[in-house]
SESE-411847 format. One record per residue: x, y, z of N, C-alpha, C in turn. Coordinates in Angstrom, 2 decimals, padded with zeros to 5 digits, always signed. Example, Ala and Ser with C-alpha at 12.3 -4.5 7.8 and 13.67 -1.06 7.14 Angstrom:
! SESE-411847
<n.px->+013.19 n.py->-005.69 n.pz->+007.80 ca.px->+012.30 ca.py->-004.50 ca.pz->+007.80 c.px->+013.20 c.py->-003.30 c.pz->+007.80>
<n.px->+012.85 n.py->-002.25 n.pz->+007.08 ca.px->+013.67 ca.py->-001.06 ca.pz->+007.14 c.px->+012.90 c.py->+000.03 c.pz->+007.87>
END
This chain:
! SESE-411847
<n.px->-167.38 n.py->-033.51 n.pz->-007.57 ca.px->-168.37 ca.py->-032.47 ca.pz->-007.41 c.px->-169.62 c.py->-033.04 c.pz->-006.76>
<n.px->-169.89 n.py->-034.34 n.pz->-006.97 ca.px->-171.07 ca.py->-034.95 ca.pz->-006.35 c.px->-170.99 c.py->-034.89 c.pz->-004.83>
<n.px->-169.78 n.py->-035.13 n.pz->-004.30 ca.px->-169.60 ca.py->-035.08 ca.pz->-002.84 c.px->-169.91 c.py->-033.69 c.pz->-002.31>
<n.px->-169.49 n.py->-032.68 n.pz->-003.06 ca.px->-169.72 ca.py->-031.30 ca.pz->-002.65 c.px->-171.22 c.py->-030.98 c.pz->-002.65>
<n.px->-171.93 n.py->-031.45 n.pz->-003.65 ca.px->-173.38 ca.py->-031.23 ca.pz->-003.72 c.px->-174.08 c.py->-031.94 c.pz->-002.56>
<n.px->-173.65 n.py->-033.16 n.pz->-002.25 ca.px->-174.24 ca.py->-033.89 ca.pz->-001.12 c.px->-173.97 c.py->-033.17 c.pz->+000.19>
<n.px->-172.77 n.py->-032.63 n.pz->+000.35 ca.px->-172.43 ca.py->-031.89 ca.pz->+001.57 c.px->-173.32 c.py->-030.65 c.pz->+001.69>
<n.px->-173.53 n.py->-029.96 n.pz->+000.58 ca.px->-174.39 ca.py->-028.77 ca.pz->+000.59 c.px->-175.81 c.py->-029.15 c.pz->+000.98>
<n.px->-176.31 n.py->-030.25 n.pz->+000.43 ca.px->-177.67 ca.py->-030.68 ca.pz->+000.76 c.px->-177.81 c.py->-031.06 c.pz->+002.22>
<n.px->-176.82 n.py->-031.78 n.pz->+002.76 ca.px->-176.86 ca.py->-032.19 ca.pz->+004.17 c.px->-176.78 c.py->-030.97 c.pz->+005.09>
<n.px->-175.90 n.py->-030.04 n.pz->+004.75 ca.px->-175.74 ca.py->-028.84 ca.pz->+005.58 c.px->-177.01 c.py->-027.99 c.pz->+005.53>
<n.px->-177.62 n.py->-027.89 n.pz->+004.35 ca.px->-178.85 ca.py->-027.10 ca.pz->+004.25 c.px->-179.99 c.py->-027.75 c.pz->+005.04>
<n.px->-180.06 n.py->-029.07 n.pz->+005.01 ca.px->-181.11 ca.py->-029.76 ca.pz->+005.76 c.px->-180.95 c.py->-029.49 c.pz->+007.26>
<n.px->-179.71 n.py->-029.53 n.pz->+007.74 ca.px->-179.44 ca.py->-029.24 ca.pz->+009.15 c.px->-179.80 c.py->-027.79 c.pz->+009.46>
<n.px->-179.42 n.py->-026.88 n.pz->+008.55 ca.px->-179.74 ca.py->-025.47 ca.pz->+008.74 c.px->-181.24 c.py->-025.25 c.pz->+008.81>
<n.px->-181.98 n.py->-025.84 n.pz->+007.87 ca.px->-183.43 ca.py->-025.65 ca.pz->+007.82 c.px->-184.10 c.py->-026.15 c.pz->+009.09>
<n.px->-183.67 n.py->-027.30 n.pz->+009.59 ca.px->-184.26 ca.py->-027.86 ca.pz->+010.79 c.px->-183.98 c.py->-026.97 c.pz->+012.01>
<n.px->-182.73 n.py->-026.51 n.pz->+012.13 ca.px->-182.37 ca.py->-025.67 ca.pz->+013.27 c.px->-183.03 c.py->-024.29 c.pz->+013.17>
<n.px->-183.10 n.py->-023.72 n.pz->+011.99 ca.px->-183.74 ca.py->-022.42 ca.pz->+011.82 c.px->-185.23 c.py->-022.51 c.pz->+012.15>
<n.px->-185.86 n.py->-023.59 n.pz->+011.75 ca.px->-187.28 ca.py->-023.77 ca.pz->+012.06 c.px->-187.49 c.py->-023.92 c.pz->+013.56>
<n.px->-186.60 n.py->-024.66 n.pz->+014.22 ca.px->-186.72 ca.py->-024.84 ca.pz->+015.68 c.px->-186.58 c.py->-023.51 c.pz->+016.40>
<n.px->-185.68 n.py->-022.67 n.pz->+015.90 ca.px->-185.51 ca.py->-021.37 ca.pz->+016.53 c.px->-186.73 c.py->-020.49 c.pz->+016.29>
<n.px->-187.22 n.py->-020.47 n.pz->+015.06 ca.px->-188.33 ca.py->-019.60 ca.pz->+014.72 c.px->-189.63 c.py->-020.04 c.pz->+015.39>
<n.px->-189.88 n.py->-021.33 n.pz->+015.42 ca.px->-191.15 ca.py->-021.84 ca.pz->+015.93 c.px->-191.16 c.py->-021.99 c.pz->+017.45>
<n.px->-190.04 n.py->-022.42 n.pz->+018.01 ca.px->-190.02 ca.py->-022.74 ca.pz->+019.44 c.px->-189.16 c.py->-021.80 c.pz->+020.26>
<n.px->-188.44 n.py->-020.88 n.pz->+019.58 ca.px->-187.56 ca.py->-019.98 ca.pz->+020.31 c.px->-186.34 c.py->-020.66 c.pz->+020.89>
<n.px->-185.92 n.py->-021.76 n.pz->+020.29 ca.px->-184.78 ca.py->-022.54 ca.pz->+020.76 c.px->-183.48 c.py->-021.80 c.pz->+020.42>
<n.px->-182.84 n.py->-021.23 n.pz->+021.44 ca.px->-181.63 ca.py->-020.42 ca.pz->+021.22 c.px->-180.46 c.py->-021.26 c.pz->+020.73>
<n.px->-180.31 n.py->-022.47 n.pz->+021.24 ca.px->-179.22 ca.py->-023.34 ca.pz->+020.80 c.px->-179.37 c.py->-023.69 c.pz->+019.33>
<n.px->-180.61 n.py->-023.89 n.pz->+018.89 ca.px->-180.85 ca.py->-024.18 ca.pz->+017.48 c.px->-180.46 c.py->-022.99 c.pz->+016.62>
<n.px->-180.68 n.py->-021.78 n.pz->+017.13 ca.px->-180.27 ca.py->-020.58 ca.pz->+016.40 c.px->-178.77 c.py->-020.53 c.pz->+016.22>
<n.px->-178.04 n.py->-020.90 n.pz->+017.26 ca.px->-176.58 ca.py->-020.93 ca.pz->+017.17 c.px->-176.14 c.py->-021.95 c.pz->+016.13>
<n.px->-176.75 n.py->-023.13 n.pz->+016.17 ca.px->-176.41 ca.py->-024.17 ca.pz->+015.18 c.px->-176.76 c.py->-023.72 c.pz->+013.77>
<n.px->-177.87 n.py->-023.02 n.pz->+013.61 ca.px->-178.29 ca.py->-022.54 ca.pz->+012.29 c.px->-177.30 c.py->-021.50 c.pz->+011.75>
<n.px->-176.84 n.py->-020.63 n.pz->+012.62 ca.px->-175.85 ca.py->-019.63 ca.pz->+012.17 c.px->-174.55 c.py->-020.30 c.pz->+011.77>
<n.px->-174.13 n.py->-021.31 n.pz->+012.52 ca.px->-172.91 ca.py->-022.05 ca.pz->+012.18 c.px->-173.09 c.py->-022.76 c.pz->+010.84>
<n.px->-174.25 n.py->-023.37 n.pz->+010.65 ca.px->-174.52 ca.py->-024.07 ca.pz->+009.39 c.px->-174.54 c.py->-023.10 c.pz->+008.22>
<n.px->-175.04 n.py->-021.88 n.pz->+008.45 ca.px->-175.08 ca.py->-020.90 ca.pz->+007.36 c.px->-173.67 c.py->-020.52 c.pz->+006.93>
<n.px->-172.73 n.py->-020.45 n.pz->+007.88 ca.px->-171.34 ca.py->-020.16 ca.pz->+007.52 c.px->-170.73 c.py->-021.32 c.pz->+006.74>
<n.px->-171.05 n.py->-022.55 n.pz->+007.15 ca.px->-170.55 ca.py->-023.72 ca.pz->+006.44 c.px->-171.13 c.py->-023.76 c.pz->+005.03>
<n.px->-172.41 n.py->-023.40 n.pz->+004.90 ca.px->-173.05 ca.py->-023.35 ca.pz->+003.58 c.px->-172.36 c.py->-022.34 c.pz->+002.69>
<n.px->-172.04 n.py->-021.19 n.pz->+003.24 ca.px->-171.37 ca.py->-020.15 ca.pz->+002.46 c.px->-170.06 c.py->-020.67 c.pz->+001.89>
<n.px->-169.26 n.py->-021.34 n.pz->+002.73 ca.px->-167.99 ca.py->-021.89 ca.pz->+002.28 c.px->-168.20 c.py->-022.96 c.pz->+001.21>
<n.px->-169.18 n.py->-023.83 n.pz->+001.43 ca.px->-169.44 ca.py->-024.91 ca.pz->+000.48 c.px->-169.94 c.py->-024.34 c.pz->-000.85>
<n.px->-170.76 n.py->-023.31 n.pz->-000.79 ca.px->-171.27 ca.py->-022.70 ca.pz->-002.03 c.px->-170.15 c.py->-022.03 c.pz->-002.82>
<n.px->-169.21 n.py->-021.41 n.pz->-002.12 ca.px->-168.06 ca.py->-020.81 ca.pz->-002.81 c.px->-167.21 c.py->-021.90 c.pz->-003.47>
<n.px->-167.03 n.py->-023.02 n.pz->-002.77 ca.px->-166.27 ca.py->-024.13 ca.pz->-003.34 c.px->-167.00 c.py->-024.70 c.pz->-004.55>
<n.px->-168.33 n.py->-024.78 n.pz->-004.47 ca.px->-169.12 ca.py->-025.27 ca.pz->-005.60 c.px->-168.97 c.py->-024.34 c.pz->-006.80>
<n.px->-169.04 n.py->-023.04 n.pz->-006.55 ca.px->-168.91 ca.py->-022.07 ca.pz->-007.63 c.px->-167.55 c.py->-022.22 c.pz->-008.32>
<n.px->-166.50 n.py->-022.37 n.pz->-007.53 ca.px->-165.15 ca.py->-022.54 ca.pz->-008.07 c.px->-165.06 c.py->-023.82 c.pz->-008.91>
<n.px->-165.60 n.py->-024.92 n.pz->-008.37 ca.px->-165.56 ca.py->-026.20 ca.pz->-009.08 c.px->-166.41 c.py->-026.14 c.pz->-010.35>
<n.px->-167.52 n.py->-025.46 n.pz->-010.28 ca.px->-168.40 ca.py->-025.34 ca.pz->-011.43 c.px->-167.74 c.py->-024.55 c.pz->-012.54>
<n.px->-167.07 n.py->-023.47 n.pz->-012.18 ca.px->-166.36 ca.py->-022.68 ca.pz->-013.19 c.px->-165.24 c.py->-023.47 c.pz->-013.83>
<n.px->-164.53 n.py->-024.25 n.pz->-013.03 ca.px->-163.45 ca.py->-025.09 ca.pz->-013.56 c.px->-164.02 c.py->-026.14 c.pz->-014.52>
<n.px->-165.15 n.py->-026.73 n.pz->-014.15 ca.px->-165.76 ca.py->-027.75 ca.pz->-015.00 c.px->-166.25 c.py->-027.13 c.pz->-016.31>
<n.px->-166.72 n.py->-025.91 n.pz->-016.25 ca.px->-167.21 ca.py->-025.25 ca.pz->-017.46 c.px->-166.08 c.py->-024.91 c.pz->-018.42>
<n.px->-164.89 n.py->-024.64 n.pz->-017.87 ca.px->-163.74 ca.py->-024.29 ca.pz->-018.71 c.px->-163.22 c.py->-025.51 c.pz->-019.46>
<n.px->-163.36 n.py->-026.68 n.pz->-018.86 ca.px->-162.79 ca.py->-027.90 ca.pz->-019.46 c.px->-163.74 c.py->-028.57 c.pz->-020.38>
END
C-alpha cells in the first residue's frame, strides 16, 4: 500500500505543476498533461480505496 500512496503523491505533484502552468501561463500542453494525470489519479485512488477496504477487513 505504501507504493500506491507514493504513486498517488507523485501523480498529484505532476498534476498540480501542470495545472498551475496551464492556469498561470495558458500552456495548452500542460493542460493536456494535467488532464491525463487526473485520469491516472482517479485510477490510483480507486485502487487505494479497494486496498484500504481490504486492509480494514483483515
